[in-house]
N, CA, C and O atoms as a DFTB+ gen file, in Angstrom:
768 C
 N C O
     1  1     -23.676      69.388      14.964
     2  2     -24.828      69.233      15.843
     3  2     -25.336      70.612      16.288
     4  3     -26.540      70.868      16.280
     5  1     -24.420      71.482      16.669
     6  2     -24.799      72.833      17.094
     7  2     -25.384      73.615      15.927
     8  3     -26.386      74.312      16.091
     9  1     -24.772      73.509      14.748
    10  2     -25.296      74.214      13.583
    11  2     -26.681      73.697      13.201
    12  3     -27.523      74.466      12.737
    13  1     -26.918      72.425      13.390
    14  2     -28.257      71.881      13.130
    15  2     -29.269      72.522      14.075
    16  3     -30.387      72.836      13.666
    17  1     -28.878      72.722      15.351
    18  2     -29.757      73.420      16.292
    19  2     -30.067      74.832      15.813
    20  3     -31.212      75.278      15.887
    21  1     -29.039      75.543      15.318
    22  2     -29.261      76.907      14.798
    23  2     -30.260      76.883      13.646
    24  3     -31.167      77.712      13.582
    25  1     -30.085      75.925      12.737
    26  2     -30.998      75.828      11.597
    27  2     -32.430      75.556      12.042
    28  3     -33.371      76.165      11.532
    29  1     -32.590      74.647      12.987
    30  2     -33.930      74.314      13.485
    31  2     -34.597      75.555      14.058
    32  3     -35.787      75.779      13.840
    33  1     -33.833      76.364      14.793
    34  2     -34.380      77.588      15.391
    35  2     -34.728      78.646      14.348
    36  3     -35.657      79.427      14.550
    37  1     -33.998      78.681      13.241
    38  2     -34.188      79.737      12.246
    39  2     -35.168      79.375      11.134
    40  3     -35.659      80.260      10.434
    41  1     -35.456      78.094      10.964
    42  2     -36.293      77.666       9.840
    43  2     -37.707      77.313      10.283
    44  3     -37.963      77.056      11.460
    45  1     -38.611      77.307       9.323
    46  2     -39.997      76.889       9.551
    47  2     -40.389      75.889       8.481
    48  3     -39.732      75.775       7.446
    49  1     -41.464      75.169       8.742
    50  2     -42.042      74.272       7.746
    51  2     -41.148      73.137       7.337
    52  3     -40.466      72.524       8.158
    53  1     -41.163      72.864       6.025
    54  2     -40.415      71.733       5.454
    55  2     -38.906      71.846       5.703
    56  3     -38.286      70.850       6.076
    57  1     -38.291      73.024       5.511
    58  2     -36.852      73.121       5.804
    59  2     -36.523      72.795       7.273
    60  3     -35.497      72.172       7.547
    61  1     -37.372      73.205       8.207
    62  2     -37.140      72.888       9.623
    63  2     -37.236      71.386       9.851
    64  3     -36.467      70.829      10.634
    65  1     -38.168      70.729       9.178
    66  2     -38.319      69.269       9.295
    67  2     -37.054      68.569       8.795
    68  3     -36.596      67.599       9.399
    69  1     -36.495      69.062       7.694
    70  2     -35.247      68.496       7.169
    71  2     -34.097      68.713       8.150
    72  3     -33.265      67.825       8.342
    73  1     -34.049      69.884       8.767
    74  2     -32.995      70.167       9.742
    75  2     -33.123      69.247      10.957
    76  3     -32.111      68.799      11.498
    77  1     -34.359      68.957      11.395
    78  2     -34.550      68.023      12.522
    79  2     -34.100      66.618      12.145
    80  3     -33.517      65.913      12.969
    81  1     -34.366      66.200      10.896
    82  2     -33.894      64.894      10.435
    83  2     -32.364      64.857      10.424
    84  3     -31.756      63.851      10.790
    85  1     -31.755      65.956      10.002
    86  2     -30.305      66.060      10.010
    87  2     -29.778      65.904      11.431
    88  3     -28.823      65.164      11.665
    89  1     -30.397      66.596      12.373
    90  2     -29.976      66.518      13.775
    91  2     -30.139      65.097      14.305
    92  3     -29.257      64.597      15.004
    93  1     -31.262      64.432      13.982
    94  2     -31.460      63.044      14.416
    95  2     -30.368      62.130      13.863
    96  3     -29.870      61.256      14.573
    97  1     -29.997      62.330      12.604
    98  2     -28.935      61.527      12.003
    99  2     -27.596      61.759      12.677
   100  3     -26.834      60.819      12.904
   101  1     -27.311      63.016      12.997
   102  2     -26.063      63.346      13.692
   103  2     -26.057      62.689      15.073
   104  3     -25.045      62.131      15.498
   105  1     -27.190      62.761      15.766
   106  2     -27.287      62.177      17.108
   107  2     -27.045      60.666      17.057
   108  3     -26.344      60.124      17.911
   109  1     -27.621      59.984      16.063
   110  2     -27.406      58.545      15.914
   111  2     -25.946      58.239      15.613
   112  3     -25.394      57.273      16.140
   113  1     -25.319      59.050      14.775
   114  2     -23.907      58.842      14.451
   115  2     -23.027      59.002      15.681
   116  3     -22.093      58.228      15.886
   117  1     -23.321      59.999      16.493
   118  2     -22.560      60.208      17.725
   119  2     -22.718      59.003      18.649
   120  3     -21.743      58.542      19.242
   121  1     -23.945      58.494      18.773
   122  2     -24.213      57.339      19.636
   123  2     -23.475      56.099      19.137
   124  3     -22.881      55.370      19.931
   125  1     -23.510      55.858      17.841
   126  2     -22.830      54.696      17.268
   127  2     -21.325      54.812      17.467
   128  3     -20.670      53.834      17.828
   129  1     -20.776      55.995      17.235
   130  2     -19.346      56.217      17.424
   131  2     -18.943      55.960      18.873
   132  3     -17.921      55.324      19.130
   133  1     -19.737      56.448      19.816
   134  2     -19.447      56.223      21.235
   135  2     -19.504      54.735      21.573
   136  3     -18.656      54.236      22.313
   137  1     -20.498      54.021      21.034
   138  2     -20.607      52.584      21.299
   139  2     -19.425      51.816      20.720
   140  3     -18.897      50.912      21.368
   141  1     -19.009      52.165      19.513
   142  2     -17.858      51.494      18.899
   143  2     -16.600      51.779      19.716
   144  3     -15.769      50.890      19.902
   145  1     -16.456      53.005      20.200
   146  2     -15.295      53.339      21.044
   147  2     -15.312      52.519      22.326
   148  3     -14.262      52.077      22.792
   149  1     -16.497      52.312      22.902
   150  2     -16.606      51.492      24.118
   151  2     -16.218      50.049      23.824
   152  3     -15.494      49.433      24.606
   153  1     -16.687      49.507      22.715
   154  2     -16.334      48.131      22.340
   155  2     -14.815      48.021      22.164
   156  3     -14.204      47.044      22.595
   157  1     -14.221      49.019      21.534
   158  2     -12.769      49.012      21.361
   159  2     -12.057      49.024      22.709
   160  3     -11.080      48.300      22.900
   161  1     -12.541      49.842      23.644
   162  2     -11.947      49.881      24.986
   163  2     -12.058      48.523      25.668
   164  3     -11.117      48.062      26.314
   165  1     -13.223      47.883      25.518
   166  2     -13.426      46.572      26.134
   167  2     -12.388      45.594      25.608
   168  3     -11.803      44.831      26.377
   169  1     -12.162      45.615      24.317
   170  2     -11.240      44.650      23.705
   171  2      -9.779      44.982      23.951
   172  3      -8.943      44.082      24.028
   173  1      -9.460      46.271      24.076
   174  2      -8.061      46.672      24.215
   175  2      -7.598      46.736      25.658
   176  3      -6.422      46.508      25.939
   177  1      -8.501      47.041      26.573
   178  2      -8.115      47.223      27.965
   179  2      -7.914      45.878      28.633
   180  3      -8.802      45.025      28.627
   181  1      -6.747      45.704      29.203
   182  2      -6.441      44.466      29.898
   183  2      -6.228      44.713      31.385
   184  3      -5.762      43.835      32.111
   185  1      -6.571      45.908      31.825
   186  2      -6.405      46.227      33.248
   187  2      -7.295      45.305      34.071
   188  3      -8.384      44.922      33.643
   189  1      -6.820      44.962      35.242
   190  2      -7.576      44.085      36.116
   191  2      -8.797      44.779      36.701
   192  3      -8.937      46.000      36.636
   193  1      -9.659      43.979      37.262
   194  2     -10.845      44.510      37.906
   195  2     -10.466      45.018      39.288
   196  3      -9.592      44.460      39.950
   197  1     -11.130      46.074      39.710
   198  2     -10.881      46.646      41.025
   199  2     -12.197      46.827      41.769
   200  3     -13.274      46.686      41.191
   201  1     -12.100      47.134      43.041
   202  2     -13.294      47.382      43.855
   203  2     -13.838      48.761      43.527
   204  3     -13.129      49.762      43.631
   205  1     -15.118      48.804      43.123
   206  2     -15.778      50.063      42.808
   207  2     -17.041      50.195      43.641
   208  3     -17.693      49.202      43.964
   209  1     -17.378      51.430      43.986
   210  2     -18.576      51.747      44.768
   211  2     -19.790      51.732      43.843
   212  3     -20.033      52.696      43.116
   213  1     -20.545      50.645      43.870
   214  2     -21.692      50.487      42.988
   215  2     -22.754      51.552      43.252
   216  3     -23.355      52.066      42.309
   217  1     -22.990      51.887      44.506
   218  2     -23.993      52.892      44.852
   219  2     -23.643      54.240      44.224
   220  3     -24.513      54.898      43.654
   221  1     -22.389      54.654      44.319
   222  2     -21.965      55.938      43.746
   223  2     -22.097      55.931      42.222
   224  3     -22.529      56.919      41.629
   225  1     -21.726      54.821      41.595
   226  2     -21.826      54.724      40.135
   227  2     -23.281      54.817      39.702
   228  3     -23.600      55.562      38.775
   229  1     -24.172      54.071      40.358
   230  2     -25.593      54.098      40.009
   231  2     -26.159      55.510      40.165
   232  3     -26.860      55.999      39.279
   233  1     -25.860      56.158      41.274
   234  2     -26.364      57.523      41.513
   235  2     -25.832      58.514      40.476
   236  3     -26.574      59.369      39.994
   237  1     -24.553      58.399      40.137
   238  2     -23.974      59.293      39.126
   239  2     -24.654      59.119      37.770
   240  3     -24.960      60.099      37.091
   241  1     -24.887      57.875      37.385
   242  2     -25.516      57.634      36.078
   243  2     -26.977      58.081      36.070
   244  3     -27.447      58.628      35.073
   245  1     -27.689      57.857      37.153
   246  2     -29.087      58.299      37.254
   247  2     -29.162      59.819      37.119
   248  3     -30.099      60.344      36.518
   249  1     -28.180      60.523      37.677
   250  2     -28.160      61.986      37.619
   251  2     -28.064      62.519      36.186
   252  3     -28.409      63.675      35.941
   253  1     -27.608      61.707      35.247
   254  2     -27.526      62.131      33.847
   255  2     -28.891      62.179      33.166
   256  3     -28.992      62.617      32.020
   257  1     -29.934      61.737      33.852
   258  2     -31.281      61.699      33.264
   259  2     -32.270      62.471      34.149
   260  3     -33.198      61.875      34.697
   261  1     -32.082      63.789      34.294
   262  2     -32.944      64.561      35.198
   263  2     -34.400      64.638      34.735
   264  3     -35.288      64.883      35.552
   265  1     -34.658      64.434      33.451
   266  2     -36.024      64.526      32.938
   267  2     -36.784      63.208      33.007
   268  3     -37.954      63.147      32.629
   269  1     -36.137      62.168      33.480
   270  2     -36.744      60.846      33.567
   271  2     -37.101      60.553      35.019
   272  3     -36.306      60.827      35.918
   273  1     -38.276      60.005      35.255
   274  2     -38.691      59.632      36.611
   275  2     -37.989      58.317      36.980
   276  3     -38.347      57.250      36.481
   277  1     -36.982      58.413      37.866
   278  2     -36.196      57.237      38.256
   279  2     -36.230      57.106      39.774
   280  3     -35.880      58.035      40.502
   281  1     -36.661      55.927      40.237
   282  2     -36.586      55.604      41.668
   283  2     -35.416      54.662      41.874
   284  3     -35.193      53.746      41.082
   285  1     -34.670      54.895      42.948
   286  2     -33.470      54.104      43.191
   287  2     -33.484      53.540      44.599
   288  3     -33.787      54.238      45.566
   289  1     -33.151      52.266      44.693
   290  2     -33.009      51.597      45.977
   291  2     -31.728      50.773      45.907
   292  3     -31.695      49.712      45.283
   293  1     -30.680      51.268      46.550
   294  2     -29.387      50.610      46.429
   295  2     -28.808      50.180      47.755
   296  3     -29.428      50.322      48.809
   297  1     -27.606      49.653      47.674
   298  2     -26.859      49.201      48.840
   299  2     -25.460      49.796      48.792
   300  3     -24.917      50.009      47.708
   301  1     -24.874      50.064      49.939
   302  2     -23.476      50.495      49.937
   303  2     -22.585      49.260      49.750
   304  3     -22.175      48.627      50.723
   305  1     -22.297      48.934      48.504
   306  2     -21.546      47.719      48.219
   307  2     -20.446      48.003      47.202
   308  3     -20.607      48.820      46.296
   309  1     -19.330      47.311      47.373
   310  2     -18.220      47.382      46.431
   311  2     -18.309      46.164      45.512
   312  3     -18.517      45.044      45.977
   313  1     -18.152      46.388      44.209
   314  2     -18.179      45.288      43.250
   315  2     -16.883      45.272      42.454
   316  3     -16.178      46.277      42.364
   317  1     -16.582      44.108      41.877
   318  2     -15.400      43.962      41.029
   319  2     -15.761      44.372      39.610
   320  3     -16.580      43.727      38.956
   321  1     -15.141      45.451      39.139
   322  2     -15.426      45.953      37.799
   323  2     -14.282      46.870      37.380
   324  3     -13.218      46.878      37.999
   325  1     -14.516      47.637      36.323
   326  2     -13.545      48.625      35.879
   327  2     -14.284      49.916      35.537
   328  3     -15.477      50.049      35.808
   329  1     -13.570      50.855      34.945
   330  2     -14.171      52.165      34.694
   331  2     -15.248      52.155      33.613
   332  3     -15.835      53.199      33.328
   333  1     -15.519      51.008      33.006
   334  2     -16.585      50.918      32.003
   335  2     -17.932      50.513      32.605
   336  3     -18.937      50.508      31.894
   337  1     -17.979      50.177      33.882
   338  2     -19.244      49.778      34.510
   339  2     -20.360      50.808      34.316
   340  3     -21.504      50.405      34.105
   341  1     -20.087      52.115      34.376
   342  2     -21.173      53.077      34.150
   343  2     -21.878      52.902      32.804
   344  3     -23.048      53.262      32.669
   345  1     -21.177      52.352      31.806
   346  2     -21.781      52.133      30.489
   347  2     -23.004      51.214      30.561
   348  3     -23.948      51.372      29.786
   349  1     -22.986      50.261      31.488
   350  2     -24.139      49.358      31.627
   351  2     -25.373      50.171      32.017
   352  3     -26.437      50.020      31.416
   353  1     -25.228      51.023      33.014
   354  2     -26.355      51.868      33.437
   355  2     -26.756      52.847      32.340
   356  3     -27.943      53.048      32.087
   357  1     -25.766      53.455      31.690
   358  2     -26.051      54.417      30.619
   359  2     -26.878      53.770      29.519
   360  3     -27.855      54.353      29.048
   361  1     -26.490      52.564      29.106
   362  2     -27.222      51.887      28.026
   363  2     -28.618      51.480      28.451
   364  3     -29.569      51.673      27.694
   365  1     -28.763      50.922      29.642
   366  2     -30.077      50.458      30.081
   367  2     -31.042      51.618      30.328
   368  3     -32.187      51.579      29.878
   369  1     -30.585      52.646      31.037
   370  2     -31.455      53.796      31.298
   371  2     -31.695      54.578      30.008
   372  3     -32.802      55.062      29.770
   373  1     -30.667      54.700      29.184
   374  2     -30.812      55.387      27.899
   375  2     -31.818      54.720      26.988
   376  3     -32.563      55.406      26.288
   377  1     -31.860      53.381      26.979
   378  2     -32.861      52.670      26.179
   379  2     -34.272      53.019      26.638
   380  3     -35.170      53.205      25.817
   381  1     -34.464      53.107      27.952
   382  2     -35.781      53.476      28.466
   383  2     -36.136      54.890      28.044
   384  3     -37.269      55.156      27.642
   385  1     -35.170      55.800      28.133
   386  2     -35.427      57.185      27.727
   387  2     -35.832      57.250      26.252
   388  3     -36.696      58.042      25.876
   389  1     -35.199      56.409      25.415
   390  2     -35.484      56.403      23.980
   391  2     -36.784      55.698      23.622
   392  3     -37.546      56.183      22.786
   393  1     -37.039      54.556      24.251
   394  2     -38.124      53.687      23.800
   395  2     -39.283      53.551      24.777
   396  3     -40.280      52.899      24.464
   397  1     -39.169      54.159      25.960
   398  2     -40.165      53.953      27.012
   399  2     -41.483      54.655      26.803
   400  3     -42.496      54.245      27.370
   401  1     -41.497      55.707      26.002
   402  2     -42.723      56.449      25.776
   403  2     -42.961      57.507      26.841
   404  3     -42.231      57.596      27.828
   405  1     -44.004      58.309      26.619
   406  2     -44.280      59.396      27.567
   407  2     -44.691      58.866      28.940
   408  3     -45.443      57.897      29.048
   409  1     -44.192      59.511      29.971
   410  2     -44.556      59.145      31.336
   411  2     -43.915      57.876      31.854
   412  3     -44.309      57.383      32.911
   413  1     -42.938      57.329      31.144
   414  2     -42.293      56.096      31.584
   415  2     -41.569      56.333      32.909
   416  3     -41.017      57.406      33.152
   417  1     -41.585      55.322      33.743
   418  2     -40.882      55.375      35.023
   419  2     -39.837      54.270      35.055
   420  3     -40.015      53.205      34.465
   421  1     -38.738      54.547      35.758
   422  2     -37.642      53.590      35.867
   423  2     -37.407      53.291      37.337
   424  3     -37.453      54.183      38.185
   425  1     -37.155      52.026      37.623
   426  2     -36.809      51.601      38.973
   427  2     -35.461      50.906      38.902
   428  3     -35.301      49.934      38.164
   429  1     -34.488      51.396      39.666
   430  2     -33.162      50.782      39.730
   431  2     -32.990      50.251      41.147
   432  3     -33.102      50.999      42.118
   433  1     -32.718      48.953      41.256
   434  2     -32.528      48.354      42.581
   435  2     -31.247      47.525      42.602
   436  3     -30.827      46.959      41.593
   437  1     -30.645      47.476      43.781
   438  2     -29.476      46.629      44.022
   439  2     -29.800      45.804      45.245
   440  3     -30.134      46.344      46.300
   441  1     -29.699      44.471      45.100
   442  2     -30.016      43.562      46.204
   443  2     -28.874      42.570      46.402
   444  3     -28.198      42.173      45.452
   445  1     -28.678      42.183      47.655
   446  2     -27.764      41.082      47.925
   447  2     -28.374      39.821      47.322
   448  3     -29.538      39.506      47.569
   449  1     -27.586      39.108      46.536
   450  2     -28.062      37.838      45.970
   451  2     -27.583      36.686      46.841
   452  3     -28.338      35.763      47.148
   453  1     -26.320      36.757      47.232
   454  2     -25.719      35.791      48.149
   455  2     -24.465      36.448      48.713
   456  3     -24.283      37.656      48.564
   457  1     -23.604      35.676      49.355
   458  2     -22.406      36.264      49.972
   459  2     -21.419      36.818      48.956
   460  3     -20.592      37.667      49.290
   461  1     -21.502      36.342      47.712
   462  2     -20.502      36.722      46.719
   463  2     -21.008      37.650      45.626
   464  3     -20.202      38.245      44.910
   465  1     -22.328      37.788      45.477
   466  2     -22.847      38.557      44.344
   467  2     -24.017      39.467      44.740
   468  3     -24.675      39.277      45.762
   469  1     -24.238      40.463      43.875
   470  2     -25.410      41.328      43.988
   471  2     -26.212      41.220      42.693
   472  3     -25.676      40.898      41.633
   473  1     -27.498      41.495      42.808
   474  2     -28.392      41.517      41.661
   475  2     -28.834      42.960      41.450
   476  3     -29.404      43.583      42.346
   477  1     -28.567      43.478      40.266
   478  2     -28.980      44.831      39.918
   479  2     -30.130      44.714      38.926
   480  3     -30.061      43.937      37.974
   481  1     -31.179      45.484      39.152
   482  2     -32.333      45.494      38.253
   483  2     -32.586      46.910      37.774
   484  3     -32.637      47.850      38.568
   485  1     -32.743      47.052      36.469
   486  2     -33.177      48.312      35.866
   487  2     -34.477      47.980      35.143
   488  3     -34.466      47.394      34.061
   489  1     -35.597      48.363      35.757
   490  2     -36.919      48.033      35.223
   491  2     -37.629      49.311      34.804
   492  3     -37.329      50.392      35.311
   493  1     -38.572      49.181      33.878
   494  2     -39.336      50.355      33.463
   495  2     -40.795      50.001      33.208
   496  3     -41.160      48.828      33.128
   497  1     -41.611      51.024      33.083
   498  2     -43.046      50.855      32.843
   499  2     -43.386      51.065      31.374
   500  3     -44.535      51.347      31.033
   501  1     -42.399      50.932      30.513
   502  2     -42.593      51.141      29.080
   503  2     -43.348      50.000      28.419
   504  3     -43.996      49.204      29.098
   505  1     -43.264      49.918      27.089
   506  2     -44.037      48.929      26.341
   507  2     -43.557      47.492      26.495
   508  3     -44.246      46.569      26.061
   509  1     -42.398      47.282      27.098
   510  2     -41.897      45.925      27.304
   511  2     -41.236      45.352      26.065
   512  3     -41.098      46.019      25.041
   513  1     -40.832      44.101      26.187
   514  2     -40.157      43.390      25.100
   515  2     -40.836      42.031      24.955
   516  3     -41.004      41.320      25.946
   517  1     -41.228      41.659      23.739
   518  2     -41.849      40.346      23.542
   519  2     -40.903      39.216      23.944
   520  3     -39.684      39.350      23.836
   521  1     -41.467      38.115      24.403
   522  2     -40.660      36.982      24.865
   523  2     -39.641      36.519      23.822
   524  3     -38.501      36.209      24.169
   525  1     -40.042      36.470      22.549
   526  2     -39.155      35.952      21.504
   527  2     -37.948      36.866      21.250
   528  3     -36.991      36.445      20.599
   529  1     -37.976      38.097      21.748
   530  2     -36.862      39.030      21.529
   531  2     -35.962      39.166      22.751
   532  3     -34.908      39.796      22.665
   533  1     -36.349      38.596      23.876
   534  2     -35.620      38.826      25.125
   535  2     -34.168      38.345      25.096
   536  3     -33.342      38.882      25.835
   537  1     -33.839      37.388      24.299
   538  2     -32.454      36.929      24.193
   539  2     -31.743      37.603      23.022
   540  3     -30.590      38.014      23.157
   541  1     -32.404      37.720      21.891
   542  2     -31.726      38.240      20.693
   543  2     -31.339      39.703      20.807
   544  3     -30.423      40.140      20.111
   545  1     -32.007      40.486      21.667
   546  2     -31.658      41.907      21.789
   547  2     -30.246      42.124      22.319
   548  3     -29.701      43.221      22.199
   549  1     -29.651      41.087      22.904
   550  2     -28.287      41.213      23.418
   551  2     -27.241      40.902      22.352
   552  3     -26.041      41.007      22.610
   553  1     -27.689      40.522      21.158
   554  2     -26.764      40.226      20.073
   555  2     -26.474      41.517      19.322
   556  3     -27.365      42.344      19.122
   557  1     -25.252      41.681      18.917
   558  2     -24.820      42.899      18.235
   559  2     -25.661      43.177      16.996
   560  3     -25.925      42.275      16.201
   561  1     -26.078      44.421      16.836
   562  2     -26.855      44.940      15.707
   563  2     -28.285      44.414      15.658
   564  3     -28.993      44.669      14.684
   565  1     -28.721      43.701      16.662
   566  2     -30.081      43.159      16.680
   567  2     -30.943      44.077      17.531
   568  3     -30.537      44.519      18.606
   569  1     -32.136      44.353      17.033
   570  2     -33.054      45.192      17.782
   571  2     -34.354      44.435      17.978
   572  3     -34.596      43.408      17.344
   573  1     -35.185      44.960      18.866
   574  2     -36.472      44.320      19.132
   575  2     -37.235      44.129      17.826
   576  3     -37.189      44.983      16.941
   577  1     -37.918      43.032      17.716
   578  2     -38.686      42.751      16.513
   579  2     -37.844      42.098      15.428
   580  3     -38.323      41.889      14.314
   581  1     -36.569      41.767      15.749
   582  2     -35.720      41.074      14.786
   583  2     -35.159      41.978      13.708
   584  3     -34.468      41.496      12.810
   585  1     -35.434      43.281      13.767
   586  2     -34.889      44.187      12.759
   587  2     -33.395      44.317      12.993
   588  3     -32.929      44.378      14.130
   589  1     -32.664      44.358      11.907
   590  2     -31.220      44.539      12.023
   591  2     -30.902      45.972      11.642
   592  3     -31.616      46.584      10.847
   593  1     -29.843      46.501      12.204
   594  2     -29.491      47.869      11.860
   595  2     -28.189      48.277      12.506
   596  3     -27.529      47.479      13.173
   597  1     -27.829      49.528      12.300
   598  2     -26.561      50.011      12.819
   599  2     -26.644      50.298      14.305
   600  3     -25.621      50.455      14.972
   601  1     -27.848      50.368      14.818
   602  2     -27.976      50.543      16.252
   603  2     -28.027      49.155      16.868
   604  3     -27.766      48.166      16.183
   605  1     -28.354      49.069      18.130
   606  2     -28.423      47.753      18.747
   607  2     -27.092      47.317      19.322
   608  3     -26.883      46.128      19.565
   609  1     -26.190      48.258      19.544
   610  2     -24.909      47.917      20.154
   611  2     -24.960      47.999      21.673
   612  3     -24.195      47.315      22.353
   613  1     -25.839      48.818      22.208
   614  2     -25.862      49.078      23.642
   615  2     -26.045      47.845      24.500
   616  3     -25.296      47.650      25.457
   617  1     -27.020      47.005      24.185
   618  2     -27.254      45.811      24.996
   619  2     -26.160      44.772      24.790
   620  3     -25.858      43.994      25.695
   621  1     -25.570      44.761      23.607
   622  2     -24.428      43.878      23.370
   623  2     -23.257      44.300      24.256
   624  3     -22.549      43.455      24.802
   625  1     -23.061      45.599      24.394
   626  2     -22.014      46.121      25.274
   627  2     -22.300      45.720      26.718
   628  3     -21.390      45.318      27.443
   629  1     -23.559      45.828      27.136
   630  2     -23.932      45.420      28.501
   631  2     -23.582      43.952      28.737
   632  3     -23.047      43.595      29.787
   633  1     -23.885      43.114      27.763
   634  2     -23.592      41.686      27.890
   635  2     -22.084      41.439      27.973
   636  3     -21.630      40.644      28.795
   637  1     -21.305      42.124      27.118
   638  2     -19.846      41.952      27.142
   639  2     -19.269      42.382      28.485
   640  3     -18.413      41.701      29.050
   641  1     -19.747      43.521      28.992
   642  2     -19.197      44.031      30.247
   643  2     -19.569      43.153      31.434
   644  3     -18.710      42.847      32.261
   645  1     -20.835      42.741      31.537
   646  2     -21.208      41.905      32.682
   647  2     -20.460      40.574      32.649
   648  3     -20.085      40.051      33.699
   649  1     -20.239      40.021      31.456
   650  2     -19.451      38.786      31.350
   651  2     -18.006      39.052      31.775
   652  3     -17.392      38.230      32.455
   653  1     -17.480      40.180      31.379
   654  2     -16.112      40.562      31.758
   655  2     -15.965      40.634      33.275
   656  3     -14.906      40.321      33.821
   657  1     -17.038      41.049      33.951
   658  2     -17.002      41.193      35.405
   659  2     -17.371      39.902      36.130
   660  3     -17.484      39.889      37.356
   661  1     -17.558      38.821      35.381
   662  2     -17.865      37.538      35.998
   663  2     -19.339      37.338      36.292
   664  3     -19.707      36.460      37.073
   665  1     -20.180      38.144      35.673
   666  2     -21.629      38.032      35.880
   667  2     -22.342      37.744      34.576
   668  3     -21.747      37.242      33.622
   669  1     -23.605      38.062      34.550
   670  2     -24.406      37.893      33.328
   671  2     -25.570      38.867      33.379
   672  3     -25.866      39.437      34.430
   673  1     -26.235      39.057      32.238
   674  2     -27.376      39.957      32.139
   675  2     -28.484      39.264      31.362
   676  3     -28.218      38.464      30.465
   677  1     -29.724      39.575      31.709
   678  2     -30.865      39.024      30.987
   679  2     -32.039      39.987      31.122
   680  3     -32.018      40.910      31.936
   681  1     -33.067      39.749      30.301
   682  2     -34.281      40.566      30.335
   683  2     -35.461      39.680      30.688
   684  3     -35.543      38.529      30.259
   685  1     -36.370      40.232      31.473
   686  2     -37.620      39.535      31.774
   687  2     -38.728      40.572      31.905
   688  3     -38.469      41.775      31.932
   689  1     -39.954      40.096      31.986
   690  2     -41.084      41.005      32.157
   691  2     -40.993      41.685      33.513
   692  3     -40.651      41.051      34.511
   693  1     -41.302      42.988      33.548
   694  2     -41.344      43.679      34.841
   695  2     -42.415      43.056      35.704
   696  3     -42.213      42.841      36.899
   697  1     -43.568      42.762      35.097
   698  2     -44.656      42.046      35.767
   699  2     -44.706      40.669      35.104
   700  3     -45.022      40.560      33.919
   701  1     -44.397      39.628      35.862
   702  2     -44.303      38.278      35.302
   703  2     -45.531      37.921      34.469
   704  3     -46.668      38.060      34.921
   705  1     -45.280      37.458      33.245
   706  2     -46.352      37.031      32.358
   707  2     -47.057      38.161      31.619
   708  3     -48.012      37.909      30.884
   709  1     -46.606      39.404      31.799
   710  2     -47.235      40.561      31.148
   711  2     -46.172      41.378      30.403
   712  3     -45.747      42.427      30.888
   713  1     -45.742      40.901      29.227
   714  2     -44.664      41.584      28.520
   715  2     -44.985      43.029      28.131
   716  3     -44.062      43.816      27.920
   717  1     -46.243      43.396      28.032
   718  2     -46.610      44.752      27.648
   719  2     -46.569      45.755      28.790
   720  3     -46.877      46.930      28.589
   721  1     -46.194      45.311      29.988
   722  2     -46.186      46.214      31.144
   723  2     -44.784      46.603      31.581
   724  3     -44.566      46.958      32.739
   725  1     -43.845      46.537      30.668
   726  2     -42.490      46.973      30.972
   727  2     -41.510      45.821      31.034
   728  3     -41.887      44.651      31.107
   729  1     -40.252      46.187      31.004
   730  2     -39.174      45.195      31.018
   731  2     -38.321      45.395      32.268
   732  3     -38.214      46.501      32.799
   733  1     -37.725      44.314      32.716
   734  2     -36.762      44.362      33.814
   735  2     -35.462      43.748      33.311
   736  3     -35.397      42.552      33.027
   737  1     -34.425      44.580      33.204
   738  2     -33.097      44.072      32.885
   739  2     -32.429      43.761      34.217
   740  3     -32.377      44.611      35.106
   741  1     -31.924      42.551      34.353
   742  2     -31.268      42.144      35.585
   743  2     -29.855      41.707      35.256
   744  3     -29.615      41.028      34.258
   745  1     -28.919      42.107      36.114
   746  2     -27.548      41.646      35.929
   747  2     -26.899      41.396      37.274
   748  3     -27.204      42.030      38.284
   749  1     -25.986      40.437      37.233
   750  2     -25.280      39.998      38.434
   751  2     -23.858      40.530      38.383
   752  3     -23.183      40.463      37.356
   753  1     -23.415      41.066      39.533
   754  2     -22.031      41.499      39.673
   755  2     -21.429      40.825      40.895
   756  3     -22.135      40.532      41.860
   757  1     -20.129      40.579      40.855
   758  2     -19.440      39.972      42.001
   759  2     -19.057      41.051      42.999
   760  3     -18.605      42.131      42.619
   761  1     -19.238      40.753      44.259
   762  2     -18.804      41.675      45.305
   763  2     -17.283      41.665      45.392
   764  3     -16.636      40.651      45.131
   765  1     -16.732      42.807      45.760
   766  2     -15.277      42.904      45.907
   767  2     -14.878      42.318      47.256
   768  3     -13.694      42.295      47.594
């Protein structure tokens, strides 16, 4: 990856374009490897769920995206989860960074749902997701538009983790009835 950066800096024209393609391929491979490692951890780890500070986790993950406009409204709440909970935020915010387009904004909110659960929303002002894809995007290797590929693990990981924590995740329009005005990923977590 570093050598690809050196090549990009030293080359011009067609060779530089090839070096950028090489770097993109390396970046995708790193992402896929990380996702597969996370899936392996999910399947191998049998440690129980513990009380985690959801506000601290959300803030830490948001801090990994300094170039993205993210507004956050959270609660000081403890939820039942494990050390993989940050992966949910990483995947959802990372998808917006990848697919949201220029000037995309992200809103992360945590609300009391009832005495036992909280509702977390990660919404964006990007191009949205068509209604027919809102369920299938959570299936492994499935991407928006029904295309299959080696990517598409991130939302599957989100679904596995939220189920592991006794909750669920789904996608809906950020603005009801207007799929082209952004998506809102919502997931439920149990309070500790």
